[in-house]
DSSP file (Angstrom, degrees, kcal/mol; ACC not computed):
  #  RESIDUE AA STRUCTURE BP1 BP2  ACC     N-H-->O    O-->H-N    N-H-->O    O-->H-N    TCO  KAPPA ALPHA  PHI   PSI    X-CA   Y-CA   Z-CA
    1    1 A M     >        0   0    0      0, 0.0     4,-2.2     0, 0.0     5,-0.2   0.000 360.0 360.0 360.0 -37.9  150.7  114.8   98.0
    2    2 A K  H  >  +     0   0    0      1,-0.2     4,-2.5     2,-0.2     5,-0.1   0.894 360.0  50.6 -61.9 -44.3  149.0  116.9   95.3
    3    3 A M  H  > S+     0   0    0      2,-0.2     4,-2.4     1,-0.2    -1,-0.2   0.888 107.0  50.8 -56.8 -45.4  148.0  113.7   93.5
    4    4 A A  H  > S+     0   0    0      2,-0.2     4,-2.5     1,-0.2    -2,-0.2   0.910 111.8  49.0 -64.7 -44.3  146.5  112.1   96.5
    5    5 A K  H  X S+     0   0    0     -4,-2.2     4,-2.7     2,-0.2     5,-0.2   0.924 110.8  52.7 -57.0 -46.3  144.4  115.4   97.1
    6    6 A D  H  X S+     0   0    0     -4,-2.5     4,-1.5     1,-0.2    -2,-0.2   0.931 112.1  42.7 -56.7 -48.7  143.3  115.3   93.5
    7    7 A I  H  X S+     0   0    0     -4,-2.4     4,-2.2     1,-0.2    -1,-0.2   0.877 114.5  51.5 -70.7 -39.1  142.1  111.7   93.6
    8    8 A L  H  X S+     0   0    0     -4,-2.5     4,-1.6     1,-0.2    -1,-0.2   0.843 108.9  48.6 -70.1 -35.7  140.4  112.2   96.9
    9    9 A G  H  X S+     0   0    0     -4,-2.7     4,-1.3    -5,-0.2    -1,-0.2   0.823 112.3  50.1 -70.6 -28.1  138.6  115.2   95.8
   10   10 A R  H  X S+     0   0    0     -4,-1.5     4,-2.4    -5,-0.2    -2,-0.2   0.808 107.4  53.5 -74.7 -34.2  137.4  113.4   92.7
   11   11 A I  H  X S+     0   0    0     -4,-2.2     4,-2.9     2,-0.2    -2,-0.2   0.892 109.9  48.8 -65.7 -40.7  136.3  110.4   94.7
   12   12 A V  H  X S+     0   0    0     -4,-1.6     4,-2.4     2,-0.2    -2,-0.2   0.892 111.2  48.9 -63.9 -42.3  134.2  112.8   96.8
   13   13 A A  H  X S+     0   0    0     -4,-1.3     4,-2.8     2,-0.2     5,-0.2   0.905 112.5  48.8 -63.9 -46.0  132.8  114.4   93.7
   14   14 A L  H  X S+     0   0    0     -4,-2.4     4,-2.8     2,-0.2     5,-0.3   0.946 110.4  50.8 -53.4 -53.2  132.0  110.9   92.3
   15   15 A F  H  X S+     0   0    0     -4,-2.9     4,-2.8     1,-0.2     5,-0.2   0.942 113.0  45.5 -56.6 -48.4  130.3  109.8   95.5
   16   16 A L  H  X S+     0   0    0     -4,-2.4     4,-2.8     1,-0.2     5,-0.3   0.926 113.9  46.9 -66.7 -41.8  128.1  112.8   95.7
   17   17 A S  H  X S+     0   0    0     -4,-2.8     4,-1.6     1,-0.2    -1,-0.2   0.898 114.1  47.3 -69.0 -33.9  127.1  112.8   92.0
   18   18 A S  H  X S+     0   0    0     -4,-2.8     4,-0.9    -5,-0.2    -1,-0.2   0.879 114.0  49.2 -66.0 -38.6  126.3  109.1   92.0
   19   19 A A  H  X S+     0   0    0     -4,-2.8     4,-1.1    -5,-0.3     3,-0.3   0.871 112.5  46.2 -72.1 -36.2  124.3  109.5   95.4
   20   20 A L  H  X S+     0   0    0     -4,-2.8     4,-0.6    -5,-0.2    -1,-0.2   0.869 107.5  57.6 -73.5 -30.7  122.3  112.4   94.1
   21   21 A A  H  < S+     0   0    0     -4,-1.6     4,-0.4    -5,-0.3    -1,-0.2   0.806 112.9  40.5 -69.2 -25.3  121.6  110.6   90.8
   22   22 A I  H  X S+     0   0    0     -4,-0.9     4,-2.3    -3,-0.3     5,-0.3   0.660  94.2  81.5 -96.4 -17.9  119.9  107.5   92.6
   23   23 A V  H  X S+     0   0    0     -4,-1.1     4,-1.7     1,-0.2    -2,-0.1   0.887  91.5  46.7 -67.1 -39.0  118.0  109.3   95.4
   24   24 A G  H  X S+     0   0    0     -4,-0.6     4,-1.2     1,-0.2     3,-0.4   0.973 116.7  44.0 -59.1 -57.3  114.9  110.3   93.3
   25   25 A G  H  > S+     0   0    0     -4,-0.4     4,-2.6     1,-0.2     5,-0.3   0.823 111.1  53.1 -65.6 -27.3  114.5  106.9   91.8
   26   26 A A  H  X S+     0   0    0     -4,-2.3     4,-2.2     1,-0.2     7,-0.3   0.850 104.9  55.7 -77.8 -27.9  115.1  105.0   95.0
   27   27 A S  H  < S+     0   0    0     -4,-1.7    -1,-0.2    -3,-0.4    -2,-0.2   0.767 114.0  40.6 -68.0 -23.2  112.4  107.0   96.7
   28   28 A V  H  < S+     0   0    0     -4,-1.2    -2,-0.2     2,-0.1    -1,-0.1   0.899 123.3  37.5 -87.8 -51.1  109.8  106.0   94.1
   29   29 A L  H  < S+     0   0    0     -4,-2.6    -3,-0.2     1,-0.2    -2,-0.2   0.737 133.1  19.5 -82.5 -23.2  110.9  102.4   93.7
   30   30 A A    ><  +     0   0    0     -4,-2.2     3,-2.0    -5,-0.3    -1,-0.2  -0.457  62.4 165.6-143.0  71.8  111.7  101.6   97.3
   31   31 A P  T 3  S+     0   0    0      0, 0.0     4,-0.1     0, 0.0    -1,-0.1   0.620  75.2  65.4 -64.3 -10.6  110.1  104.0   99.6
   32   32 A E  T 3  S+     0   0    0      2,-0.1     2,-0.4    -3,-0.1    -5,-0.1   0.711  84.8  89.8 -72.3 -26.0  110.7  101.7  102.6
   33   33 A L  S <  S-     0   0    0     -3,-2.0    -3,-0.1    -7,-0.3     2,-0.1  -0.630  90.1-111.7 -79.7 127.1  114.5  102.3  102.1
   34   34 A E    >>  -     0   0    0     -2,-0.4     4,-1.6     1,-0.1     3,-1.3  -0.393  19.9-123.1 -64.7 134.8  115.8  105.2  104.0
   35   35 A L  H 3> S+     0   0    0      1,-0.3     4,-2.3     2,-0.2     3,-0.3   0.846 109.7  49.2 -48.2 -51.7  117.0  108.2  101.8
   36   36 A W  H 3> S+     0   0    0      1,-0.2     4,-2.5     2,-0.2    -1,-0.3   0.784 108.5  53.1 -69.9 -25.5  120.5  108.2  103.3
   37   37 A K  H <> S+     0   0    0     -3,-1.3     4,-2.5     2,-0.2    -1,-0.2   0.872 108.6  47.4 -77.2 -31.5  121.0  104.5  102.8
   38   38 A S  H  X S+     0   0    0     -4,-1.6     4,-1.9    -3,-0.3    -2,-0.2   0.870 113.6  48.5 -69.8 -41.0  120.2  104.5   99.2
   39   39 A A  H  X S+     0   0    0     -4,-2.3     4,-3.1    -5,-0.2     5,-0.2   0.965 113.2  49.0 -55.7 -54.5  122.4  107.6   98.7
   40   40 A A  H  X S+     0   0    0     -4,-2.5     4,-3.0     1,-0.2     5,-0.4   0.903 110.8  49.6 -47.7 -51.2  125.3  105.8  100.7
   41   41 A L  H  X S+     0   0    0     -4,-2.5     4,-2.8     1,-0.2     5,-0.2   0.969 114.6  43.2 -62.6 -45.5  125.0  102.6   98.8
   42   42 A S  H  X S+     0   0    0     -4,-1.9     4,-2.1     1,-0.2     5,-0.2   0.961 117.2  45.5 -61.5 -49.0  125.1  104.3   95.3
   43   43 A G  H  X S+     0   0    0     -4,-3.1     4,-2.3     1,-0.2    -1,-0.2   0.901 114.9  49.1 -60.2 -42.7  128.0  106.7   96.3
   44   44 A L  H  X S+     0   0    0     -4,-3.0     4,-2.9    -5,-0.2     5,-0.3   0.925 109.9  50.2 -67.2 -45.5  130.0  103.8   97.9
   45   45 A A  H  X S+     0   0    0     -4,-2.8     4,-1.9    -5,-0.4    -2,-0.2   0.944 114.0  44.7 -62.4 -44.5  129.6  101.4   94.9
   46   46 A A  H  X S+     0   0    0     -4,-2.1     4,-2.0    -5,-0.2     5,-0.2   0.950 116.5  46.6 -61.9 -47.1  130.8  104.2   92.4
   47   47 A A  H  X S+     0   0    0     -4,-2.3     4,-2.9     1,-0.2     5,-0.2   0.976 111.4  51.2 -64.7 -50.4  133.7  105.2   94.7
   48   48 A F  H  X S+     0   0    0     -4,-2.9     4,-3.4     1,-0.2    -1,-0.2   0.859 105.8  55.3 -51.9 -41.9  134.7  101.5   95.3
   49   49 A Q  H  X S+     0   0    0     -4,-1.9     4,-2.1    -5,-0.3    -1,-0.2   0.986 111.8  43.5 -61.2 -50.2  134.8  100.8   91.5
   50   50 A V  H  X S+     0   0    0     -4,-2.0     4,-2.6     1,-0.2     5,-0.2   0.934 112.4  52.8 -60.7 -43.5  137.3  103.7   91.0
   51   51 A I  H  X S+     0   0    0     -4,-2.9     4,-2.3     1,-0.2    -1,-0.2   0.930 109.6  51.1 -60.8 -41.9  139.3  102.7   94.1
   52   52 A Q  H  X S+     0   0    0     -4,-3.4     4,-2.3    -5,-0.2    -1,-0.2   0.912 109.8  47.5 -59.3 -40.4  139.5   99.2   92.6
   53   53 A K  H  X S+     0   0    0     -4,-2.1     4,-2.1    -5,-0.2    -1,-0.2   0.883 112.3  50.1 -65.4 -37.1  140.7  100.4   89.3
   54   54 A L  H  X S+     0   0    0     -4,-2.6     4,-2.6     1,-0.2    -1,-0.2   0.886 111.2  49.1 -64.9 -41.7  143.3  102.7   91.0
   55   55 A A  H  X S+     0   0    0     -4,-2.3     4,-2.5    -5,-0.2    -1,-0.2   0.878 110.0  50.2 -70.3 -37.0  144.6   99.8   93.0
   56   56 A T  H  X S+     0   0    0     -4,-2.3     4,-0.8     2,-0.2    -2,-0.2   0.927 113.2  47.0 -63.9 -44.7  144.8   97.5   90.0
   57   57 A S  H  X S+     0   0    0     -4,-2.1     4,-0.9     1,-0.2     3,-0.4   0.905 113.7  50.4 -63.6 -41.9  146.8  100.3   88.1
   58   58 A Y  H >X S+     0   0    0     -4,-2.6     4,-4.5     1,-0.2     3,-0.8   0.957 108.9  47.7 -63.4 -51.6  149.1  100.8   91.2
   59   59 A Y  H 3< S+     0   0    0     -4,-2.5    -1,-0.2     1,-0.2    -2,-0.2   0.662  97.5  72.2 -73.5  -7.6  150.0   97.3   91.8
   60   60 A D  H 3< S-     0   0    0     -4,-0.8    -1,-0.2    -3,-0.4    -2,-0.2   0.947 132.4 -14.3 -62.6 -48.4  150.9   96.7   88.1
   61   61 A D  H << S-     0   0    0     -4,-0.9    -2,-0.2    -3,-0.8    -3,-0.1   0.402  92.1-104.0-141.1   5.2  154.0   98.8   88.6
   62   62 A G  S  < S+     0   0    0     -4,-4.5     2,-0.3    -5,-0.2    -3,-0.2   0.641  90.2  96.3  78.4  15.9  153.8  100.7   91.8
   63   63 A K        -     0   0    0     -5,-0.5     2,-0.5    -6,-0.4    -2,-0.3  -0.975  58.6-152.7-135.7 145.3  153.0  103.9   90.1
   64   64 A L        -     0   0    0     -2,-0.3     2,-0.2    -3,-0.1    -6,-0.0  -0.983  18.4-166.8-122.1 127.2  149.9  105.9   89.1
   65   65 A T     >  -     0   0    0     -2,-0.5     4,-1.6     1,-0.1     3,-0.3  -0.643  36.5-106.5 -99.4 161.9  150.2  108.1   86.0
   66   66 A R  H  > S+     0   0    0     -2,-0.2     4,-2.6     1,-0.2     5,-0.2   0.818 120.7  53.8 -45.2 -40.7  147.7  110.9   85.0
   67   67 A E  H  > S+     0   0    0      1,-0.2     4,-2.5     2,-0.2    -1,-0.2   0.882 107.7  49.0 -73.1 -30.9  146.4  108.6   82.3
   68   68 A E  H  > S+     0   0    0     -3,-0.3     4,-1.5     2,-0.2    -2,-0.2   0.830 110.8  49.4 -77.9 -26.6  145.7  105.8   84.6
   69   69 A I  H  X S+     0   0    0     -4,-1.6     4,-1.9     2,-0.2    -2,-0.2   0.946 113.0  48.8 -67.1 -55.5  143.9  108.1   87.1
   70   70 A N  H  <>S+     0   0    0     -4,-2.6     5,-2.5     1,-0.2     3,-0.4   0.924 110.4  50.4 -44.4 -55.2  141.8  109.5   84.1
   71   71 A A  H ><5S+     0   0    0     -4,-2.5     3,-1.9     1,-0.2    -1,-0.2   0.904 105.5  56.0 -61.2 -40.2  141.0  106.1   82.9
   72   72 A A  H 3<5S+     0   0    0     -4,-1.5    -1,-0.2     1,-0.3    -2,-0.2   0.892 113.7  40.7 -63.2 -32.9  139.9  105.0   86.4
   73   73 A F  T 3<5S-     0   0    0     -4,-1.9    -1,-0.3    -3,-0.4    -2,-0.2   0.305 115.4-117.3 -92.3   9.4  137.4  107.9   86.5
   74   74 A N  T < 5 +     0   0    0     -3,-1.9     2,-0.5     1,-0.2    -3,-0.2   0.889  55.5 165.1  59.3  35.9  136.4  107.3   82.8
   75   75 A V      < -     0   0    0     -5,-2.5     2,-0.6    -6,-0.1    -1,-0.2  -0.734  22.4-161.2 -88.3 125.6  137.7  110.7   81.8
   76   76 A Q        -     0   0    0     -2,-0.5     2,-0.2    -5,-0.0    -5,-0.0  -0.941  13.6-139.3-113.0 122.8  138.2  111.1   78.1
   77   77 A T        -     0   0    0     -2,-0.6     2,-0.4     1,-0.0    -2,-0.0  -0.485  19.5-169.4 -79.0 146.5  140.5  114.0   77.1
   78   78 A R        -     0   0    0     -2,-0.2     2,-0.0     3,-0.0    10,-0.0  -0.969  25.7-109.0-131.6 146.4  139.5  116.1   74.2
   79   79 A S     >  -     0   0    0     -2,-0.4     4,-1.6     1,-0.1     5,-0.1  -0.321  27.4-119.9 -67.1 157.6  141.5  118.7   72.4
   80   80 A K  H  > S+     0   0    0      1,-0.2     4,-2.2     2,-0.2     5,-0.2   0.871 116.4  57.1 -70.1 -33.5  140.5  122.3   72.9
   81   81 A K  H  > S+     0   0    0      2,-0.2     4,-1.6     1,-0.2     6,-0.2   0.896 107.3  47.7 -60.5 -47.0  139.9  122.5   69.2
   82   82 A D  H  4>S+     0   0    0      1,-0.2     5,-2.3     2,-0.2     4,-0.3   0.815 111.1  49.3 -61.5 -37.8  137.5  119.6   69.4
   83   83 A S  H  <5S+     0   0    0     -4,-1.6     3,-0.2     3,-0.2    -2,-0.2   0.793 108.6  53.0 -80.5 -29.3  135.7  121.1   72.3
   84   84 A A  H  <5S+     0   0    0     -4,-2.2    -2,-0.2     1,-0.2    -1,-0.2   0.817 111.3  47.0 -69.2 -30.1  135.2  124.5   70.6
   85   85 A N  T  <5S-     0   0    0     -4,-1.6    -1,-0.2    -5,-0.2    -2,-0.2   0.560 113.0-120.6 -86.2  -6.0  133.8  122.8   67.5
   86   86 A G  T   5 +     0   0    0     -4,-0.3    -3,-0.2    -3,-0.2     2,-0.1   0.667  58.5 154.6  73.0  19.3  131.5  120.7   69.7
   87   87 A D      <       0   0    0     -5,-2.3    -1,-0.2    -6,-0.2    -2,-0.1  -0.507 360.0 360.0 -71.8 147.7  133.0  117.4   68.4
   88   88 A L              0   0    0     -2,-0.1    -1,-0.1   -10,-0.0    -5,-0.1   0.336 360.0 360.0 -95.8 360.0  132.7  114.3   70.6
C-alpha cells in the first residue's frame, strides 16, 4: 500500500509539473485553446507515459521494484558524495 501511495503521489506531482510547464507556451501559441485543456493534455500525456512504463515493468514479472519505479519516472540516483561535490 505504501508503494501505491508513493506512485500515485509521484504521478500527481508529474501531472502538475508537466501541466504548469506547458500553460504559458500554449497561451501564446494557441490562444483559442482553453487554458485548462492545454494543462490537462500535457499533464495526462506525461502521466500516461509513466503509467505505461510501470505497466510494462509489472507484466514482465508481476512485481515492481524501487529501481523500476525510479526508471519509469526517469529518476537518476546519485550518491550523497556526488551531490555534495556538485557532480552530475
